[in-house]
N, C-alpha and C positions, 0 to 999 in steps of 0.2 A: 409280394407285391399288393397293395392295399388298393381296395375295386370299390363300385358301387354296391357289389354281391354282397363281398364281405359286409359294407357298412350296416346293410339292413338286417344281416345276418346278426347282425350286435347293437341293433338299435335301443333295444332295452338296455344295455350296456352304456352305451353312451352317452344314453337321457341322463339315467342315476348318475354317470360319472360327471356331465358338465352341470346338473344339477345340484351336486354336492360341492361342485368347487363357485358356482352361482350363491348358493346358501352361506359358505364359506364369508365371500366376500360380503354379505349383506351383513351376517354377524358383525362382521369386522367394523365396517362403515357404519353401521345404525349406532347413534349413542346411545339410542335408550334400552331397556332392558329386553332384548329381544328371543328369549327364551321361548316364547309363547307363541310366537308368531310364526318363526323357524320350523318350531315342534310340528306346527299346523300343515308347510307348508311341505317338511317331509313326509309326510302320513300322502300328502295329494301326491308328490313326487313317486313313494312307491306305488300308489294304486295308477299311476299312468304307466310305471314300468309294468306292471302285472296285467295292462289292458294291452301294452303289445304284443309280452307273451304269450298272451291270449288269442289276440285277432293278427298276429304277424307271421312271418313264413310257413307253409304248410309240409307236411312229409317232413326228410331228413333229408338235412344241408348242414354242410361244410363249410369251414370258413380259415384263411390265411393256411391254403394246405393242408387240412385236414385238423388242424391240430384245433379247432373248435369246433362243436359241433352241436346242431340243434336238432331234436327228436321228441317223439309224443314222451317218452321219458323226462327229458331235460324239462320240456314244457309244464309238464306237470309236478315237477320236482319245485321248480325255480314258481310256479302259480303256489307251493305249499309255503316255501320259504319265505316269500314276501308278505304273505297273509300272516305270516309268524311275527316277523317285523313287525308290520304294521298293528298288530296286535299286543305289542310287547312296546311298543309309543304311544298306544293310546293308554296303558295302565302308567305309563311314566309321566304326562303333563302336571298331573293334580299332584303325585306323589312329589317328586322333585324342588314344585313350589312350597309345599308345606315345609319341605326339611330343610329348605334355603341352598339345592344343590344343582338348581336349575340351571344351568349353563346353554346355553348354544350349541357348543363343541357337541354336547351329548346327542344329539338327534342329527347332526352329519355324521358321525363316527358309526351312528348306527347303520345309516346311509349306504357307507365307504364300505363295513363288514357284510353286509347286506351283497353288495356289487362283486366283494371277494367271493361270497359264496355262489351266486351265478357262475363266476368265471367257473370256481370249481366243478357245479353242475357239468358244465359242455364243456370242458378239460379233455381232449382225445390225444394227449401227449402228457408227456411226463414233464416237460417243462411248463406248459400252460398251468398243469396241476398244481407246479410249487408256486408260480407266481398268482393263482385265486388262492391259493391256502394263506399263501404271507398275507397278502392285503386282508382277507378277512381277520387272520391272528391279529395282528399289528393294530387293527381297530380296537379289535375283543381287549385286547392288552390295559391298553387306556380304559376303557369302557370300565372293567371291572375294578380302577383305582379311580374312578370320574367324581368319588365324593373324598375330595383332598384332605379333609378336616378331619378324616375316622382313619382311625389306625389298622383297624380290620379290612376297609379297602383296600386302603394302598398297599398293607400283607396278601390280600387276594390276588392285587394286580402281579406283584413282583413274581410271587409264586405260579402264577400262572406263566409270566413270560420267560422265568427261569427254565420251566419243564417245558411249555411249547416250544424253546430253543433246540432245547435236547431232541426232541418229539422231530422236528424239523432236519435235525442232522441226522437222524439215524434215515429219514424219509429220504434225505438226497443220498446219503451211501448206498441205500437200497438201489434208489434211482441209477445209479454211478455205477453201482453191478450189474444191474439190468441191461443197461446200453453199452457195459462192456462186451456182456458177451453175448448180445441180439443184433450190436451196430446200430441200434434204431432208437429212437425215444417217442414216435408215433406209437400207439396200442393197435393198429392194425399190422403194423411193420412188426411188432414183438412178438405179435400174436401168432403170424405167419413163419417169421423164423423160429418158434417152438414148436415142434413137431414132433412125436415120441418121447423117449424120455428124457427129462429138462437135466441140464448139466449141476452139478453140484455149485459153481457160480452164481448162476440163475436162482437155485432153489435160496442161498443166502441171500440176495438181492430180494427175493420176496418177500424173503421174511422180515427182513428192514425195512421194507414198503408200508409190508401188514403193520410192523408195532406204529410207523409214523401216523398210518391213517387209523388203528385202534385208539389211540391219543386225544386225536380228534373228534372220536364218538366216546370216551373215558370209559371203553372195555378193559374189564381186568386184564393185565396187572400194569393199565396204561392207566390209571384211575386217579391217581393218589392227587390228582390237583383238586378236583369235583368236590368235595366235602365242603374243605377250606374256603376257596372259590365262591361257591354258593351260597355258603353261609357270610363271608366276608362283605362281599358285591352290595349294594342296594336294592332291595327285593324288586323291582322292575328291571334291573339288568340280570338278576338271576334267570328270572321272566323266558327276558330274552335268551339268555344260554341253553334254558332249558328247551325251545323250540325250536327255530329256524337253524342255527349252526349245525342241532344233531343231525334235522333233516338233508342240510347240504351233504355234511358229512359223510352221511351214510350212503346219500347216491353215487356220491363219488366214492365210496367202496365199493358200492355195488358194481358202477363201472368200471373201473380201472378190472375189478377180479374177471368183469365178461369179456370185457372188450379187448383185452391187453393178455388175460391169461387163461381163455377158455380150453386150451389143448392138454392145459396140465392140472383139472379140476380138482383131482383127485388128491392129490399134494396141498392144496390151498384149502380142501373142504375140510382136512384133518386141524388145521391151524385154527380156523374159522368156529369149527367145532369146540374145539380146548377154551377160547375166547368166549365162545356162546356160554357155556357151563360155568365156566369160573365166573361169568358176569352175572349170571343167574340167579349164584346161591349166596355170593358178599352180597349182592345187592339184597338177595333177601334175610340174610342173618344180621349182617351189620347195622342194618336200619333200627332193629329191635329194640335197642338200647338207648337208642338218641330220644335228647330233650328236647332238642330246637327243629322246628317244624322245615326249616331251609334246609339244615345238615339232614333230615330226613327225606326229602326230594330229592336229596343228592344221590343218595344211594340206592333210592327207589328209581330213577334215571339209568344207574349204573346197570338196575335188576332189566330194565323194561329194553335198553339198548341192547344187553342180555338175549332178550325174547325175538328184537328183530334181526338179529345176527342169527338164529334158529333158521330164519328162513334164507335167507344166503347161504348160510351151510347145505341149502339141500340142494343148490348147485343146478335149479332147474326155473322153466317160466313160472310154474305157479308158485316157486318159493319169490321169487321178484314180486310180485304180485301181492304175495302176505307182506313183505318186508313195505311195498309201496302203502297198503293199507294200515299197517302197525305205525308205519310214521305219521299219516296223514290224523290216524284217530289218538294216539300217546299226543298228538303238538297240540290237538285241541284240548284232553283232557287236562296235560301238564299246566296249560296256559286256563286254563279256568279256576284248578287248584290256585295257582298263584293271583290269580284277581282277588280271590279271598283272602291269602294270604298279605298284601298289599294295603287290604283294608281294614286290618290286625292292627286298628291304630285308637289311642286313647287320649285324651288330652294332653298328659305328657312325651305322648309320643310314641313310636313304633313297637311292637312287642312280637317274640318271635317265638316263645316255647309254647309247649301242645297244652301245658297246665294251663297256658290262659286260654282258650277255648272254653274252659270249663262252664258248662250250665247253657253255652252259646243256643241252643231249642228256647232255651224261655225268655232269653234275651231278644235274638233275632231270629225269628224262626224258618224264617226265608232262607237267611244266611247258613244257619247251619244244614236246611234240609239240602242246599246247591251242594254243600264241603261234604256231607255225607253220600250225594248224589257221587262225586266225583271221585271218594275212596269206595266206594262200590266198583266201580266203572274200571280204578285203576287195579283193583285186586282180580278184575275179570269175572263178576257176575252180570249173569243172563236175568235180561236182556239188551244189558246197558251195550256201550258200543265196544268197550274195552273185552268183551266177551266174543267179540266177532275178529279184533284185533288179533286173541292169542287163536280164537280157530283157524284162522287162516294161514298162518306160519307153524301150529302144530300138524294141520291136516299136509301142509306141503312137506314137511319132514318126515310124517308116515309114508305118503305117496313116492318117497323118495327112500323108503327102507330105512330111515335114521330114527326106529322105534324108542330105543334109548335114551337118544335127545329129547324125544317128545315124550317123554314119561318121565325126564327129570326136569323138565319146563314146569312139567303140570305139579309136581312137589314143589320147586321152587314155587310157583304161584299160592298154592297151599301155604307155605311158610310165611310168603310176604302178607298173605292175608291178617294176620296178626296184627300187624302194626297201622294198620290201616285200619281196622275193626278199633282199634283201642284208640283211635279219635273221635271216632261216632262213637264211642262210648262217653269219650273225655264229655262231648257236647250236650248226649242227651241223659245222660246219669250222673253226673259231677254236679256237685255246688255251685251255683251260678257266678262268676267272677262280676269286675267290672265290665260295664257295657261298652261297647265298640262305638263309635264316632259313626255318623253314617258313611255310608259309600258314597266315592267320587261317581262326573257323568260315566268316564270312561270304563273306570272298574265293572261299574254294571252292564255295560254294557257285552264287555268281554265275558263277564259270568255269566249273565244269560244266553248268549248267541253260544256257549259252549254246552251251558246246562241242554237246552233244548237240544241240541246234537246227539251229546251224547244218549239222551233219553229216549229220540224219538228216531236212533237210524235204524233201530229194528225191524220199523214200520215199513220204509223204503231204502234198503243198502244198496238197489239196482246200480244207479248209476254210476255210486265212489266205485265200486268195484269191477264195475264196465270199463270204466274210464282206466284204474288199475291194472286190468288188464292188456287192456290198449298200450298203455305208456311199458307194460314187463315183455310184450312183444317185441315190440320197436328194438329189443338188445337183441331178439337170437334172431 
């Protein structure tokens, strides 16, 4: 039964849903071009929703009979997701206008996708999980193909849709098996019914649920959509894919493992360790031969989700804290990198090859410095923020006595350094290519804020670590 308490708990989601519908009506009935106006209003809507999340209910609150939960973990992950969406929209405005793809539907779809992500993060029930995931996915399929005149963009959307539908099927099959064995869809009830040794039916269900979730975070071997979608989608859309959906999907992954299956940690730990190692090494090796920078960033994101899974594999409170810190820092590094990629534009259009960055240090020293900063941070070079991200997940693995996993993570980091440093070498030591057009305002802001965060986090990491620790604690 819907009551006032439920409405208060869901206030950010309700605000976003009503706001998205209002913006859709505005776009449809406004006769002149409304893309810029709706983009601006969407940014305000996301910021308002973030305000409601931060200053809304305190403590642990449940709604709809426990199907929807808001705790410290959910609040932090929702704020990160909303910030990722805001940054992606800030990157989109000027880009879409220049390329003639500035449609008012785009920011509304981003808002609806973000609404799905917020529902995923707060899901405490298999049905709520599926509803949130599908709302996010359906909007993302359309966003990937938003450039209707581009064959690559259409192909990216179609591939994402077909493979996404397959992953949804796997997840539903797993959920039905879990329900069949436990007789419940709620995470606390599933956890209560799983004591001692897990049955074979439950283990099969667990494997299928993990497969569906692994697709959403692009973990190997469910990563096959990522390179094509990253390369084919318009660059600001790719930036969006690399940030908010990754945070939301990994938050859901953590929630499912710790809230629904806390009593069979040993069983799911083995699966996560495999996904983590496979993702780290595929990300490290497959990116080496790439010439397209968006495709390289796709393989990089697969590798980085592997590092984040190291924290989840630890199965401890410290591991969850490591995952949260990793996601927050990776999101900033990724958005900063894509801000520079969005700025790779010449008079005759966008360029995406790594070779196009040749001699950037002489043409545009600040842009080259910022890009080099993000490359070193993604590698994990101290004292940049990327080092702290890896430090906390590897530390959690060592504390959980997963020594081999931590060692393999360090080896994968060293291998991946090759392709990040190759980009730095191209910018600083190759003969200059033609100069890029000046950065637009939104791109400058995202690149600048990200660069300051990555460069100066080491001076005062305490607040972020403390907030992540509190969020992790709320799951235990």
